[in-house]
C-alpha positions in Angstrom: -22.7 30.7 -12.8 -22.7 27.7 -10.5 -19.7 25.4 -10.5 -20.5 21.8 -11.4 -18.8 19.2 -9.3 -18.9 15.7 -10.5 -19.8 12.8 -8.2 -16.3 11.4 -8.8 -14.7 14.6 -7.5 -16.9 14.5 -4.4 -16.0 10.8 -3.7 -12.3 11.5 -4.4 -12.4 14.5 -2.0 -14.0 12.4 0.8 -11.6 9.5 0.2 -8.6 11.9 0.3 -9.8 13.5 3.5 -9.9 10.1 5.3 -6.6 8.8 3.8 -4.6 11.8 5.0 -4.2 10.2 8.5 -1.4 7.8 7.3 -2.9 4.9 9.2 -3.2 2.7 6.1 0.4 3.2 5.2 1.5 2.3 8.8 -0.7 -0.9 8.7 0.7 -2.0 5.3 4.2 -1.4 6.6 3.5 -3.8 9.5 2.4 -6.5 7.0 5.6 -6.0 4.9 7.8 -6.2 8.0 6.1 -9.4 9.0 6.5 -10.7 5.4 10.2 -9.8 5.5 10.7 -11.7 8.7 8.9 -14.8 7.4 11.0 -15.1 4.2 14.1 -14.5 6.3 13.5 -17.7 8.2 10.8 -16.9 10.8 8.0 -18.9 9.1 5.7 -18.6 12.2 5.2 -15.0 11.2 3.0 -16.2 8.3 0.3 -16.8 11.0 0.6 -13.2 12.1 0.4 -12.0 8.5 -2.7 -14.0 8.0 -4.4 -12.5 11.1 -3.5 -8.9 10.2 -4.6 -9.3 6.5 -7.9 -11.0 7.5 -8.7 -8.3 10.1 -7.0 -5.4 8.3 -10.3 -3.6 7.5 -11.5 -4.1 11.1 -8.2 -2.9 12.6 -8.1 0.2 10.3 -11.7 1.1 11.0 -11.1 0.7 14.8 -8.1 3.0 14.7 -9.9 5.6 12.6 -12.9 5.6 15.0 -10.4 6.5 17.8 -8.1 8.9 15.9 -9.5 10.1 12.6 -13.3 10.4 12.8 -13.3 12.5 16.0 -11.2 15.1 14.1 -12.8 15.2 10.7 -16.2 13.5 11.1 -17.4 10.2 9.8 -18.5 9.4 6.2 -19.4 6.1 4.6 -17.2 5.9 1.6 -18.5 4.2 -1.6 -16.9 0.9 -2.4 -16.0 -0.2 -5.9 -18.0 -3.2 -7.2 -16.2 -6.5 -6.4 -16.1 -7.3 -10.1 -14.2 -4.1 -10.9 -11.7 -4.6 -8.1 -11.1 -8.2 -9.2 -10.7 -7.1 -12.9 -8.1 -4.5 -11.9 -6.2 -7.0 -9.8 -6.2 -9.5 -12.6 -4.9 -7.0 -15.1 -2.0 -6.0 -12.9 -1.1 -9.6 -12.0 -1.2 -10.5 -15.7 0.8 -7.4 -16.7 3.5 -8.1 -14.0 3.9 -11.8 -15.0 4.0 -10.9 -18.7 6.6 -8.2 -18.2 9.0 -10.5 -16.3 8.3 -13.4 -18.7 9.1 -11.2 -21.7 12.4 -10.2 -20.1 13.4 -13.8 -19.4 12.3 -14.9 -22.8 14.5 -12.4 -24.5 17.5 -13.9 -22.7 16.4 -17.4 -23.3 15.8 -18.1 -19.6 12.0 -18.4 -19.6 11.9 -21.7 -17.8 14.8 -21.0 -15.4 13.1 -21.3 -11.9 16.0 -19.7 -10.1 15.6 -16.5 -12.2 11.9 -16.4 -11.5 12.7 -16.5 -7.8 15.3 -13.8 -8.3 12.8 -11.5 -10.0 10.2 -12.0 -7.3 10.9 -8.5 -5.8 10.3 -6.9 -9.3 7.0 -8.8 -9.5 6.0 -7.7 -6.0 7.0 -4.1 -6.8 4.8 -4.1 -9.9 1.9 -5.5 -7.8 2.3 -2.9 -5.1 2.5 -0.2 -7.8 -0.9 -1.3 -9.0 -2.3 -1.0 -5.5 -0.9 2.5 -5.0 -2.1 3.6 -8.4 -5.6 2.4 -7.4 -5.4 4.4 -4.2 -4.2 7.4 -6.2 -7.2 7.1 -8.6 -9.5 7.0 -5.5 -7.9 9.9 -3.6 -5.8 11.9 -6.0 -3.1 12.1 -3.3 0.5 12.6 -4.5 2.1 10.3 -1.8 0.3 7.3 -3.5 1.7 8.3 -6.9 5.2 8.6 -5.3 4.8 5.1 -3.8 3.7 3.8 -7.2 7.1 4.8 -8.5 9.2 3.8 -5.5 7.7 0.3 -5.3 8.7 -1.0 -8.8 12.0 0.9 -8.7 12.9 -0.9 -5.4 11.7 -4.2 -6.8 13.9 -3.9 -9.8 16.9 -2.9 -7.6 16.6 -5.8 -5.2 16.0 -8.3 -8.1 19.4 -7.2 -9.5 21.2 -7.7 -6.2 23.2 -10.9 -6.0 22.6 -12.3 -2.6 23.4 -15.7 -1.2 20.0 -16.8 0.0 17.4 -17.6 -2.6 14.7 -15.4 -1.0 16.8 -12.9 0.9 16.2 -10.2 -1.8 12.5 -10.6 -1.3 12.8 -10.0 2.4 15.0 -7.0 1.8 12.5 -5.6 -0.6 9.7 -6.0 1.9 11.9 -4.3 4.5 12.7 -1.4 2.2 9.1 -0.8 1.1 7.9 -1.3 4.7 10.4 1.3 5.9 9.3 3.8 3.2 5.6 3.3 4.1 6.3 3.6 7.8 8.2 6.9 7.5 5.5 8.3 5.2 2.7 7.0 7.4 4.2 8.5 10.6 4.9 11.8 8.9 1.3 12.0 7.6 -0.2 10.9 11.0 1.9 13.5 12.9 0.9 16.3 10.5 -2.8 15.1 10.7 -2.8 15.2 14.5 -1.2 18.7 14.6 -3.6 20.2 12.0 -6.8 18.4 13.1 -7.4 18.7 16.8 -10.3 16.6 18.2 -13.7 18.3 17.8 -14.5 18.2 21.5 -11.2 19.9 22.4 -12.1 22.7 20.0 -15.5 23.0 21.6 -14.0 23.2 25.1 -11.6 25.9 23.9 -14.4 27.9 22.4 -16.3 27.8 25.6 
């Protein structure tokens, strides 16, 4: 009896195959390191962040053409409709704001600007959790699910830290999550390179 494979499972398998290279995690870690430096006083890094974010897809595709596709082949992955992506982003933004607002309201501090600033890491953590859950839905990979837990946990921890500078906890959170992503990305990339030799190298060896 033939096994039925849904289109979703095929797309998830293809997305998972590409995402195993760890390059996305490394690129996002770079953005977070730049963000950490910018809120710690190096405002000029905002320009670098803008450049990396705008050309993120181009940079990632260029890296994969040199590193990933020669090892696993190339496949054009299906993209979600823009409306669906925007709706998902809006839901997570609204949920994150509502969660923090509810907590401040319970303590009678809803309009305390200083507390809103203090809880920015928690907000950022919830937003990053949404992004990682989206990637987990697309790929089914457990590292994305782990990141969806570590991001809000770290955001909560750094929001609770009492630090002198108003935005220092935001910078530390970006540094923390960037470090986690860099370690995971490098580990995945190393394993990927070890287990997926370039196709032409295999062909030469076979000859």
